[in-house]
Rosetta silent file (secondary structure, phi, psi, omega in degrees, C-alpha in Angstrom):
SEQUENCE: XXXXXXXXXXXXXXXXXXXXXXXXXXXXXXXXXXXXXXXXXXXXXXXXXXXXXXXXXXXXXXXXXXXXXXXXXXXXXXXXXXXXXXXXXXXXXXXXXXXXXXXXXXXXXXXXXXXXXXXXXXXXXXXXXXXXXXXXXXXXXXXXXXXXXXXXXXXXXXXXXXXXXXXXXXXXXXXXXXXXXXXXXXXXXXXXXXXXXXXXXXXXXXXXXXXXXXXXXXXXXXXXXXXXXXXXXXXXXXXXXXXXXXXXXXXXXXXXXXXXXXXXXXXXXXXXXXXXXXXXXXXXXXXXXXXXXXXXXXXXXXXXXXXXXXXXXXXXXXXX
SCORE:     score description
SCORE:     0.000 S_00000001
   1 L     0.000  -39.060  178.759    0.000    0.000    0.000 S_00000001
   2 H   -62.404  -39.113 -179.813    2.896    2.347    0.813 S_00000001
   3 H   -64.011  -42.599  178.916    4.342    1.598   -2.652 S_00000001
   4 H   -63.004  -40.874  178.714    0.996    2.352   -4.299 S_00000001
   5 H   -63.589  -39.232  179.529    0.765    5.554   -2.305 S_00000001
   6 H   -65.402  -43.226  178.638    4.275    6.575   -3.369 S_00000001
   7 H   -61.440  -42.204  179.767    3.470    5.917   -7.033 S_00000001
   8 H   -62.031  -39.548 -179.297    0.275    7.934   -6.694 S_00000001
   9 H   -64.812  -44.192 -178.736    2.240   10.806   -5.123 S_00000001
  10 H   -63.607  -42.996 -179.890    4.840   10.825   -7.891 S_00000001
  11 H   -64.346  -41.762 -179.717    2.145   10.788  -10.587 S_00000001
  12 H   -65.905  -40.338  179.171    0.215   13.548   -8.871 S_00000001
  13 H   -65.136  -39.823  179.414    3.377   15.647   -8.450 S_00000001
  14 H   -64.352  -38.666 -179.594    4.259   15.111  -12.105 S_00000001
  15 H   -68.868  -33.317 -177.042    0.821   16.213  -13.189 S_00000001
  16 H   -84.842  -18.518 -177.227    0.988   19.283  -10.998 S_00000001
  17 L   -65.389  143.646  179.992    4.559   20.229  -11.950 S_00000001
  18 L   -64.895  143.172  178.981    4.824   23.136  -14.367 S_00000001
  19 L   -69.277  149.181  177.373    5.418   22.201  -17.997 S_00000001
  20 L   -57.032  142.309 -179.331    8.850   23.010  -19.423 S_00000001
  21 L   -61.701  137.452  178.904    8.999   26.491  -20.864 S_00000001
  22 L   -66.627  143.730 -179.918    8.392   26.571  -24.603 S_00000001
  23 L   -67.581  134.235  177.235   11.467   27.321  -26.672 S_00000001
  24 L   -96.677  148.480 -176.740   11.563   30.896  -27.837 S_00000001
  25 L  -123.707  141.886  169.505   12.800   31.796  -31.312 S_00000001
  26 E   -76.975  121.763  177.502   14.392   34.875  -32.764 S_00000001
  27 E   -91.963  119.546 -178.505   12.203   35.907  -35.662 S_00000001
  28 E  -127.205  150.293  177.344   14.315   37.306  -38.458 S_00000001
  29 E  -102.798  125.202  179.078   13.566   38.492  -41.982 S_00000001
  30 E  -125.574  107.132 -175.258   15.839   37.193  -44.712 S_00000001
  31 E   -86.649  139.080  168.974   14.957   38.563  -48.131 S_00000001
  32 E  -129.163  157.189 -178.509   15.748   36.817  -51.408 S_00000001
  33 L   -73.322  -30.030 -179.008   14.841   38.039  -54.904 S_00000001
  34 L  -164.561  161.900 -179.137   13.105   34.791  -55.892 S_00000001
  35 L   -79.478   90.739 -173.787   12.740   31.188  -54.790 S_00000001
  36 L  -112.544  148.117  174.634   15.825   29.799  -56.495 S_00000001
  37 H   -68.735  -10.220  172.764   17.675   26.514  -56.134 S_00000001
  38 H   -63.298  -18.519  177.019   20.759   28.670  -55.811 S_00000001
  39 H  -100.764   26.519 -176.421   19.657   29.008  -52.180 S_00000001
  40 H   -52.806  -43.694  179.135   19.501   25.232  -51.711 S_00000001
  41 H   -55.199  -37.582  178.815   21.619   25.216  -48.485 S_00000001
  42 H   -67.006  -44.715 -178.732   19.053   27.530  -46.861 S_00000001
  43 H   -68.259  -36.188  174.911   16.083   25.405  -47.917 S_00000001
  44 H   -62.094  -43.234  179.759   17.815   22.221  -46.768 S_00000001
  45 H   -62.344  -34.730  177.516   18.472   23.889  -43.404 S_00000001
  46 H   -67.591  -50.909 -176.995   14.786   24.776  -43.146 S_00000001
  47 H   -64.328  -35.059 -178.107   13.557   21.270  -43.986 S_00000001
  48 L   -87.121   -1.406  176.404   16.078   19.576  -41.684 S_00000001
  49 L    78.845   18.827 -176.686   15.295   21.907  -38.768 S_00000001
  50 H   -69.692  -33.751  177.217   18.781   23.414  -38.575 S_00000001
  51 H   -69.187  -40.044  177.922   17.448   26.951  -38.064 S_00000001
  52 H   -64.488  -35.783  175.088   15.147   25.775  -35.282 S_00000001
  53 H   -56.947  -31.086 -178.245   18.134   24.074  -33.674 S_00000001
  54 L   -94.165    6.754  179.201   19.679   27.537  -33.516 S_00000001
  55 L    71.925   31.409 -178.299   16.544   29.168  -32.090 S_00000001
  56 E  -118.882  139.158  174.348   15.782   31.011  -35.319 S_00000001
  57 E  -122.434  117.544 -173.558   12.494   31.410  -37.155 S_00000001
  58 E   -94.569  137.169  163.947   12.861   32.743  -40.680 S_00000001
  59 E  -110.785  128.729 -170.761   10.504   34.902  -42.649 S_00000001
  60 L  -123.849   76.597  176.191   11.631   34.887  -46.296 S_00000001
  61 L   -73.787  155.345  174.620    9.932   37.614  -48.347 S_00000001
  62 E  -102.055  124.527  179.021   10.821   38.126  -52.012 S_00000001
  63 L  -135.991  151.155  174.174   11.875   41.667  -52.905 S_00000001
  64 L   -66.369  152.273 -174.122   13.572   43.294  -55.850 S_00000001
  65 H   -52.738  -47.396 -176.527   17.257   44.060  -55.235 S_00000001
  66 H   -63.356  -36.685  178.515   16.959   47.842  -54.876 S_00000001
  67 H   -71.288  -39.550  179.791   14.106   47.489  -52.387 S_00000001
  68 H   -62.847  -42.886  179.217   15.924   44.750  -50.475 S_00000001
  69 H   -62.756  -43.576  179.295   19.062   46.874  -50.114 S_00000001
  70 H   -63.557  -40.554  179.624   17.035   49.837  -48.841 S_00000001
  71 H   -65.006  -38.798  179.001   15.167   47.597  -46.391 S_00000001
  72 H   -65.989  -49.000 -178.329   18.447   46.171  -45.075 S_00000001
  73 H   -68.012  -28.045  179.110   20.086   49.563  -44.595 S_00000001
  74 H   -83.696   -6.174  178.153   16.893   50.949  -43.072 S_00000001
  75 L    84.806    9.214  179.514   16.691   48.165  -40.490 S_00000001
  76 L   -78.314  -23.336  174.108   13.417   46.721  -41.803 S_00000001
  77 L  -132.414  161.438 -177.155   15.089   43.363  -42.456 S_00000001
  78 L   -96.815  -31.140 -175.290   18.119   41.708  -40.871 S_00000001
  79 E  -147.109  157.601  167.859   19.643   39.834  -43.828 S_00000001
  80 E  -145.180  163.654 -177.083   19.251   39.387  -47.550 S_00000001
  81 L  -103.660   45.094 -176.005   20.484   36.982  -50.209 S_00000001
  82 L  -124.864   48.388 -174.423   21.740   39.557  -52.683 S_00000001
  83 H   -62.522  -31.922 -176.594   25.454   39.522  -51.980 S_00000001
  84 H   -60.078  -50.385  178.401   26.464   40.001  -55.610 S_00000001
  85 H   -77.304  -23.962  176.125   24.944   43.477  -55.888 S_00000001
  86 H   -65.071  -32.019  177.893   25.702   44.146  -52.213 S_00000001
  87 H   -58.597  -40.607 -179.721   29.411   43.885  -53.035 S_00000001
  88 H   -66.250  -44.004  179.339   29.056   46.885  -55.320 S_00000001
  89 H   -64.127  -42.216  179.219   27.223   48.941  -52.693 S_00000001
  90 H   -63.958  -38.255  178.490   29.748   48.012  -50.016 S_00000001
  91 H   -62.768  -28.125  179.515   32.587   48.978  -52.364 S_00000001
  92 L   -89.336    0.659  174.345   30.948   52.402  -52.671 S_00000001
  93 L   113.184   -2.512  177.899   30.790   52.780  -48.886 S_00000001
  94 L   -65.821  137.488 -175.379   27.465   51.269  -47.788 S_00000001
  95 L   -78.931   71.034  179.524   27.856   49.745  -44.287 S_00000001
  96 E  -142.646  155.005  179.251   27.179   46.118  -45.200 S_00000001
  97 E  -136.861  143.084  173.184   29.185   42.918  -45.478 S_00000001
  98 E   -87.883  141.800 -168.352   28.630   39.637  -47.280 S_00000001
  99 E  -117.203  -28.288 -168.167   28.953   36.610  -44.991 S_00000001
 100 E  -159.344  135.663  176.455   28.278   33.384  -46.886 S_00000001
 101 E  -119.047  126.457 -179.390   28.023   32.267  -50.508 S_00000001
 102 E   -72.433  -32.433 -173.318   25.869   29.276  -51.421 S_00000001
 103 E  -122.897  145.915  173.478   27.480   28.776  -54.828 S_00000001
 104 L   -81.835  -23.908  178.485   31.022   28.888  -56.161 S_00000001
 105 L  -146.096  152.723 -176.402   29.596   29.803  -59.564 S_00000001
 106 L   -61.441  141.305  177.232   26.161   31.027  -60.666 S_00000001
 107 L   -90.659   59.836 -176.287   23.492   28.401  -61.194 S_00000001
 108 L  -119.659  143.056  176.853   22.476   30.028  -64.446 S_00000001
 109 E  -124.020  123.686 -178.746   21.860   28.555  -67.876 S_00000001
 110 E   -81.453  110.236 -176.265   21.866   30.853  -70.878 S_00000001
 111 E  -106.334  142.446 -176.117   18.795   29.874  -72.880 S_00000001
 112 E  -138.266  167.597  177.571   18.029   31.158  -76.377 S_00000001
 113 L   -56.427  152.563 -177.227   15.497   30.980  -79.180 S_00000001
 114 L   -54.853  -32.034 -177.298   15.522   27.700  -81.156 S_00000001
 115 L   -77.768  -10.496  179.105   17.222   29.290  -84.180 S_00000001
 116 L   -95.971  116.379 -171.180   20.220   30.406  -82.103 S_00000001
 117 L  -102.454  -18.041 -176.920   22.641   27.491  -81.845 S_00000001
 118 L  -145.190  167.497  178.276   25.744   29.009  -80.223 S_00000001
 119 H   -61.043  -37.996  179.997   26.882   31.902  -78.068 S_00000001
 120 H   -61.278  -26.580  178.733   28.337   33.563  -81.175 S_00000001
 121 H   -68.573   -9.925 -179.631   24.828   33.604  -82.656 S_00000001
 122 H   -79.499   -7.377 -178.598   23.876   36.143  -79.975 S_00000001
 123 L   -59.207  125.053 -178.780   25.775   38.909  -81.750 S_00000001
 124 L    83.959    4.120 -175.291   23.348   41.749  -82.369 S_00000001
 125 L  -101.147  171.423 -177.964   20.663   40.104  -80.239 S_00000001
 126 E  -105.082  128.738  178.875   18.708   41.155  -77.117 S_00000001
 127 E  -117.288  129.931  178.912   19.350   39.449  -73.770 S_00000001
 128 E   -89.133  135.234  177.556   17.003   39.906  -70.831 S_00000001
 129 E  -127.603  167.956 -177.092   18.471   40.392  -67.344 S_00000001
 130 L   -84.081  -38.419 -179.435   16.957   40.924  -63.904 S_00000001
 131 L  -163.674  151.798  177.549   18.788   44.117  -62.930 S_00000001
 132 L   -75.611  129.235 -176.960   21.800   46.154  -63.928 S_00000001
 133 L    87.014   -5.800 -179.395   24.764   45.282  -61.740 S_00000001
 134 L   -87.277 -177.528 -173.278   22.987   42.184  -60.444 S_00000001
 135 H   -62.803  -38.666 -177.057   23.926   38.540  -60.681 S_00000001
 136 H   -66.985  -39.640  178.776   22.235   37.853  -64.023 S_00000001
 137 H   -68.910  -47.512 -178.683   24.051   40.702  -65.768 S_00000001
 138 H   -58.208  -46.815 -178.290   27.426   39.965  -64.181 S_00000001
 139 H   -64.962  -42.417  179.947   27.170   36.259  -65.015 S_00000001
 140 H   -62.905  -40.061  178.523   26.019   36.887  -68.571 S_00000001
 141 H   -60.581  -43.733 -179.981   28.930   39.252  -69.171 S_00000001
 142 H   -63.134  -44.204  179.427   31.401   36.617  -68.005 S_00000001
 143 H   -62.826  -42.728  179.667   29.854   33.968  -70.229 S_00000001
 144 H   -64.527  -44.456  179.855   29.867   36.222  -73.289 S_00000001
 145 H   -62.394  -37.033 -179.420   33.486   37.248  -72.755 S_00000001
 146 H   -59.462  -32.274 -178.037   34.479   33.611  -72.349 S_00000001
 147 L  -103.065   17.903  170.320   33.204   32.937  -75.880 S_00000001
 148 L    87.053    8.899  177.193   34.750   36.037  -77.434 S_00000001
 149 L   -96.656  146.852  176.234   31.817   38.448  -77.477 S_00000001
 150 L   -92.483  113.066 -177.226   32.022   41.990  -76.140 S_00000001
 151 L   -60.881  -24.629 -178.165   29.054   42.504  -73.786 S_00000001
 152 L   -78.457  -37.394 -171.260   29.166   46.272  -74.421 S_00000001
 153 L  -110.327  -29.800 -170.664   29.093   46.220  -78.222 S_00000001
 154 L   -87.866  -20.766 -179.691   27.979   42.805  -79.464 S_00000001
 155 L  -135.289  166.523  172.905   24.678   42.433  -77.586 S_00000001
 156 E  -116.977  121.883  176.898   21.960   44.569  -76.052 S_00000001
 157 E  -102.034  131.209  178.264   21.002   43.819  -72.469 S_00000001
 158 E  -125.017  147.831 -179.277   17.629   45.038  -71.249 S_00000001
 159 E   -79.051  120.482 -179.724   16.126   44.960  -67.809 S_00000001
 160 L  -110.198  -46.863 -179.600   13.213   42.516  -67.715 S_00000001
 161 L   128.941 -149.594 -174.859   12.852   41.493  -64.074 S_00000001
 162 L   -66.159  168.003 -172.992   12.411   38.234  -62.193 S_00000001
 163 H   -60.133  -43.183 -178.102   12.955   34.856  -63.800 S_00000001
 164 H   -61.760  -33.296  177.322    9.312   34.077  -64.507 S_00000001
 165 H   -72.458  -40.658  179.062    9.012   37.389  -66.360 S_00000001
 166 H   -64.256  -43.288  179.382   12.257   36.762  -68.281 S_00000001
 167 H   -62.897  -41.137  178.213   11.158   33.257  -69.251 S_00000001
 168 H   -63.812  -38.258  178.834    7.801   34.603  -70.413 S_00000001
 169 H   -65.660  -38.032  178.293    9.593   37.269  -72.484 S_00000001
 170 H   -67.895  -46.707 -177.467   11.766   34.595  -74.101 S_00000001
 171 H   -66.795  -27.472  179.173    8.886   32.256  -74.908 S_00000001
 172 H   -83.089  -12.657 -179.263    6.873   35.141  -76.378 S_00000001
 173 L    90.724    5.478 -178.797    9.779   36.190  -78.604 S_00000001
 174 L   -70.332  -26.553  176.420   10.224   39.606  -76.962 S_00000001
 175 L  -131.046  164.820 -177.666   13.895   38.816  -76.256 S_00000001
 176 L   -93.908  -26.395 -177.449   16.381   36.482  -77.882 S_00000001
 177 E  -160.410  159.794  174.375   17.989   34.970  -74.783 S_00000001
 178 E  -163.001  166.903  175.385   18.060   35.060  -71.015 S_00000001
 179 E   -92.132  141.694  178.586   19.478   33.162  -68.091 S_00000001
 180 E  -129.176  154.464  178.242   17.276   30.589  -66.372 S_00000001
 181 L  -111.500  160.816  176.859   17.704   28.574  -63.217 S_00000001
 182 L   -62.755  144.907   -1.857   16.686   24.964  -62.534 S_00000001
 183 L   -91.237    8.420 -176.067   14.173   23.579  -63.208 S_00000001
 184 H   -58.283  -35.905 -177.781   13.080   26.309  -65.657 S_00000001
 185 H   -64.266  -34.259  177.678   15.980   25.586  -68.020 S_00000001
 186 H   -68.470  -39.950  179.155   14.795   21.982  -68.408 S_00000001
 187 H   -65.317  -37.505  177.287   11.249   23.099  -69.166 S_00000001
 188 H   -67.023  -39.350  177.424   12.561   25.524  -71.786 S_00000001
 189 H   -60.838  -40.321  179.884   14.645   22.758  -73.385 S_00000001
 190 H   -63.205  -26.186  179.561   11.539   20.606  -73.594 S_00000001
 191 L   -89.005    0.958  176.553    9.850   23.450  -75.520 S_00000001
 192 L   101.469   -0.122  177.922   12.692   23.592  -78.048 S_00000001
 193 L   -77.863  151.255 -173.322   14.774   26.445  -76.676 S_00000001
 194 E   -97.855  137.323  172.538   18.530   25.973  -76.807 S_00000001
 195 E   -87.502  109.743 -177.548   20.946   25.778  -73.901 S_00000001
 196 E   -85.142  -36.494  177.249   23.935   27.821  -75.087 S_00000001
 197 E  -166.384  152.035  170.309   26.064   27.541  -71.975 S_00000001
 198 E   -97.128  117.397 -174.737   26.088   26.718  -68.291 S_00000001
 199 H   -66.306  -19.507  176.932   27.594   29.735  -66.584 S_00000001
 200 H   -70.750  -15.561 -176.678   28.940   27.525  -63.800 S_00000001
 201 H   -95.009   -2.644 -173.893   31.266   25.939  -66.370 S_00000001
 202 L  -111.723    2.984  178.427   32.987   29.112  -67.582 S_00000001
 203 L   163.432  171.029  179.495   34.497   30.521  -64.419 S_00000001
 204 L  -101.779  121.556 -179.895   34.373   31.011  -60.693 S_00000001
 205 L  -148.479   95.969 -175.987   32.035   33.730  -59.493 S_00000001
 206 L   -50.483  135.357 -173.080   30.635   33.330  -55.960 S_00000001
 207 E  -140.503  168.075  178.555   26.855   33.617  -56.045 S_00000001
 208 E    50.583   54.966 -178.811   23.661   33.485  -53.980 S_00000001
 209 E   -99.716  162.562 -178.111   25.349   34.988  -50.970 S_00000001
 210 E  -110.579  142.104 -172.917   23.933   36.408  -47.760 S_00000001
 211 E  -133.010  149.024  171.090   24.584   39.914  -46.466 S_00000001
 212 E  -140.839  178.525 -178.903   23.929   41.914  -43.325 S_00000001
 213 E   -87.706  160.428  175.281   24.808   45.357  -42.023 S_00000001
 214 H   -60.144  -34.717 -179.498   27.920   46.312  -40.112 S_00000001
 215 H   -63.354  -44.917  178.533   25.617   47.212  -37.211 S_00000001
 216 H   -63.549  -39.241  178.075   24.168   43.702  -37.031 S_00000001
 217 H   -61.442  -37.123  179.902   27.660   42.235  -37.153 S_00000001
 218 H   -75.906  -45.547 -168.171   28.647   44.390  -34.184 S_00000001
 219 H   -95.345  -19.795 -177.047   25.509   44.140  -32.083 S_00000001
 220 L  -132.111   45.409 -176.164   24.109   40.677  -32.920 S_00000001
 221 H   -60.526  -37.454  179.275   27.182   38.605  -33.600 S_00000001
 222 H   -62.294  -42.532  178.204   25.740   35.591  -31.773 S_00000001
 223 H   -64.309  -41.593  177.601   22.655   35.675  -34.002 S_00000001
 224 H   -57.381  -45.139 -178.284   24.846   36.021  -37.093 S_00000001
 225 H   -67.671  -35.146  177.825   26.820   32.940  -36.068 S_00000001
 226 H   -66.608  -40.590  175.895   23.655   30.940  -35.398 S_00000001
 227 H   -61.074  -46.145 -178.700   22.358   31.827  -38.867 S_00000001
 228 H   -67.094  -32.971  178.401   25.677   30.841  -40.419 S_00000001
 229 H   -64.251  -42.729  177.990   25.801   27.603  -38.439 S_00000001
 230 H   -64.802  -41.628  179.477   22.445   26.545  -39.895 S_00000001
 231 H   -66.066  -41.126  179.345   23.546   27.522  -43.410 S_00000001
 232 H   -63.477  -40.137  177.348   26.876   25.680  -43.072 S_00000001
 233 H   -66.885  -38.725  177.978   25.060   22.550  -41.936 S_00000001
 234 H   -63.852  -40.304  178.166   22.587   22.904  -44.821 S_00000001
 235 H   -64.518  -47.450 -179.735   25.433   23.216  -47.312 S_00000001
 236 H   -61.028  -41.924  179.563   27.280   20.180  -45.941 S_00000001
 237 H   -63.103  -45.637 -177.715   24.063   18.115  -45.979 S_00000001
 238 H   -61.906  -33.483 -178.664   23.217   19.131  -49.566 S_00000001
 239 H   -79.949  -30.518 -171.462   26.657   18.087  -50.763 S_00000001
 240 H  -102.446  -21.461 -172.798   26.860   14.802  -48.853 S_00000001
 241 L  -120.469   78.494 -173.646   23.279   13.451  -48.718 S_00000001
 242 H   -62.026  -48.861 -174.351   22.044   13.296  -52.294 S_00000001
 243 H   -58.405  -50.251 -178.936   18.974   11.102  -51.789 S_00000001
 244 H   -66.975  -34.917  179.691   17.503   13.189  -48.963 S_00000001
 245 H   -67.933  -40.341  176.908   18.406   16.436  -50.720 S_00000001
 246 H   -60.772  -40.156  177.819   16.656   15.341  -53.913 S_00000001
 247 H   -62.647  -40.385  177.566   13.555   14.592  -51.839 S_00000001
 248 H   -64.315  -43.558  179.106   13.713   18.088  -50.341 S_00000001
 249 H   -60.251  -43.203 -179.629   14.072   19.630  -53.807 S_00000001
 250 H   -62.728  -41.676 -179.538   11.056   17.706  -55.089 S_00000001
 251 H   -71.486  -47.145 -173.126    8.921   18.839  -52.142 S_00000001
 252 H   -67.648  -40.594 -177.840   10.083   22.450  -51.968 S_00000001
 253 L  -100.419    4.062  175.531    9.842   23.173  -55.693 S_00000001
 254 L    52.189   54.218  178.330    6.929   20.785  -56.282 S_00000001
 255 L  -121.850  161.626  179.056    8.628   18.933  -59.103 S_00000001
 256 L   -64.083  147.293 -178.754    8.724   15.293  -60.087 S_00000001
 257 H   -59.203  -35.423  179.336   11.356   13.174  -58.342 S_00000001
 258 H   -65.827  -41.131  177.863   12.943   12.291  -61.699 S_00000001
 259 H   -65.268  -43.550  179.492   13.302   15.991  -62.559 S_00000001
 260 H   -60.677  -39.989  178.351   14.731   16.718  -59.110 S_00000001
 261 H   -63.019  -41.752 -179.659   17.269   13.923  -59.594 S_00000001
 262 H   -68.106  -37.781 -178.439   18.307   15.367  -62.959 S_00000001
 263 H   -72.340  -30.841 -175.630   18.590   18.885  -61.567 S_00000001
 264 H   -56.858  -35.885 -177.940   20.642   17.813  -58.552 S_00000001
 265 H   -55.570  -61.178  179.623   23.708   17.148  -60.726 S_00000001
 266 H   -64.645  -31.859  178.449   24.307   20.705  -61.983 S_00000001
 267 H   -64.935  -47.767 -177.089   23.179   22.162  -58.658 S_00000001
 268 H   -64.589  -33.554  179.252   25.633   20.072  -56.644 S_00000001
 269 H   -69.434  -27.853 -178.879   28.494   20.949  -59.010 S_00000001
 270 H   -86.927  -14.605 -176.833   27.816   24.649  -58.516 S_00000001
 271 E   -61.335  144.220  176.152   27.593   24.490  -54.718 S_00000001
 272 L   -63.511  150.799  176.843   30.267   26.258  -52.737 S_00000001
 273 L   -68.319  -40.459 -171.662   32.861   24.075  -51.061 S_00000001
 274 L  -146.567    6.556 -177.773   32.509   25.783  -47.699 S_00000001
 275 L    90.493  -13.337  178.494   30.411   28.953  -47.981 S_00000001
 276 L   -86.838  164.824  175.746   33.513   31.105  -48.410 S_00000001
 277 L  -115.964  134.866  179.413   34.460   32.970  -51.570 S_00000001
 278 L   -71.641  157.223  177.418   37.904   32.648  -53.078 S_00000001
 279 H   -61.691  -39.252  179.309   40.016   35.716  -53.661 S_00000001
 280 H   -62.914  -41.712  179.329   40.000   34.960  -57.394 S_00000001
 281 H   -64.970  -41.606  178.700   36.201   34.765  -57.431 S_00000001
 282 H   -66.005  -38.481 -179.778   35.825   38.042  -55.549 S_00000001
 283 H   -66.683  -29.842  173.826   38.284   39.778  -57.848 S_00000001
 284 H   -63.099  -42.467  174.536   36.172   38.679  -60.811 S_00000001
 285 H   -59.834  -44.592 -175.571   33.276   40.493  -59.149 S_00000001
 286 H   -61.977  -38.502  179.468   35.484   43.517  -58.546 S_00000001
 287 H   -62.752  -40.989  177.807   36.446   43.768  -62.211 S_00000001
 288 H   -65.143  -45.060 -179.684   32.791   43.830  -63.209 S_00000001
 289 H   -58.346  -44.977 -177.733   32.003   46.415  -60.515 S_00000001
 290 H   -67.239  -30.501  176.829   34.828   48.680  -61.687 S_00000001
 291 H   -73.111  -34.917 -179.255   33.633   48.462  -65.286 S_00000001
 292 H   -76.695  -29.413 -177.631   30.091   49.353  -64.282 S_00000001
 293 L  -132.114   97.458 -174.434   31.167   52.213  -62.022 S_00000001
 294 L   -63.673  -19.436 -177.690   34.266   54.021  -63.260 S_00000001
 295 L   -79.061   -9.698 -179.026   34.520   55.992  -59.998 S_00000001
 296 L   -89.401  123.070  178.413   35.354   52.907  -57.931 S_00000001
 297 L   -89.618 -139.726  178.908   39.070   52.308  -57.579 S_00000001
 298 L   -64.275  140.716 -177.607   40.797   49.433  -55.857 S_00000001
 299 L  -114.473  119.448  176.383   38.460   47.386  -53.647 S_00000001
 300 L   -79.470  131.763 -178.805   39.758   45.908  -50.408 S_00000001
 301 H   -57.466  -38.542 -178.233   38.228   42.492  -49.713 S_00000001
 302 H   -66.191  -14.662  179.406   37.814   43.409  -46.038 S_00000001
 303 H   -80.338  -21.895 -171.726   35.595   46.331  -47.088 S_00000001
 304 H  -119.192  -18.931  178.741   32.936   44.143  -48.667 S_00000001
 305 E  -133.057  155.783  172.144   33.012   40.740  -46.923 S_00000001
 306 L  -140.133  100.697 -178.115   33.490   39.407  -43.407 S_00000001
 307 L   -95.896   -0.004 -176.346   34.078   35.662  -43.310 S_00000001
 308 H   -60.427  -44.307  177.210   35.423   35.509  -39.762 S_00000001
 309 H   -58.709  -39.767  179.338   32.070   34.464  -38.193 S_00000001
 310 H   -67.807  -40.188  177.706   31.729   31.658  -40.773 S_00000001
 311 H   -60.425  -42.451  178.464   35.303   30.516  -40.206 S_00000001
 312 H   -63.874  -43.651 -179.254   34.603   30.327  -36.468 S_00000001
 313 H   -62.699  -45.712 -179.836   31.358   28.432  -37.042 S_00000001
 314 H   -62.835  -38.724  177.502   32.983   25.884  -39.340 S_00000001
 315 H   -64.731  -42.604  179.537   35.739   25.299  -36.812 S_00000001
 316 H   -65.578  -32.429  178.598   33.179   24.812  -34.020 S_00000001
 317 H   -82.521  -10.497 -178.007   31.240   22.341  -36.192 S_00000001
 318 L    75.681   24.615  179.800   34.383   20.448  -37.084 S_00000001
 319 L   -90.507  139.769  179.026   33.913   21.120  -40.795 S_00000001
 320 L   -84.263    0.000    0.000   36.980   21.278  -43.011 S_00000001
């Protein structure tokens, strides 16, 4: 009877004991221009719960680059995924730093009308881009130069907007070529449009990077490191766990598993090794920036990026 009484007491005490406090999360806004597979490490981190492990809850609005930059500098958002154009602003003195790059090279495929069979066929043609100074323009310039075309004289680049608008402009015949990301490039191929080049195959140009302000780096360094820890884990998972990553891609982008499997190949080849950007890759960005803005002289790497938090995070995670 004493044993029964003791059990009853323990059960009653357990029922009366206060429940463990619910975990609280830092709610942060991280803007990206569009839902692209170039941000695969972030989406993997979301699906695998890596951000929740770090006590972070992400809101991911889509904004055009100029609006995203203004929102970041104005304090309306904490981070954005527009590091390529952020490098130019930082070089001109804006108080922001890029922290992490998802890709070693852009996940862009230059798609053209069926009658255009090679990059050289683009001479005199119109290419649609998302924004001047942005990733699509920078990447397209590199690809054209690689095949001997002068981006200033041999083609006309016009601002079209987001990928769905660019793809619609290409299919309607309003432009001759544009860059597309997976899986859109496969859908365009199925419709008879030609893949002229994979921009990831013509050079190293860090892409799909994340940026924050100098103020956030100073005042919320712990939060910055938690964000980077989740991204680093997402990147490592995406590179090492193909089967599970393909499943995430199929769910997140609502595509067939066979398509996701086919897309994983070029995506995985473009992924960054470690989230860092090489000096050579950054200098490629700098050359483009200096051509677009003649007033910008030499650009110090420390003025536009801060990889120290990521280096610390990778060391703490035991990642090479």
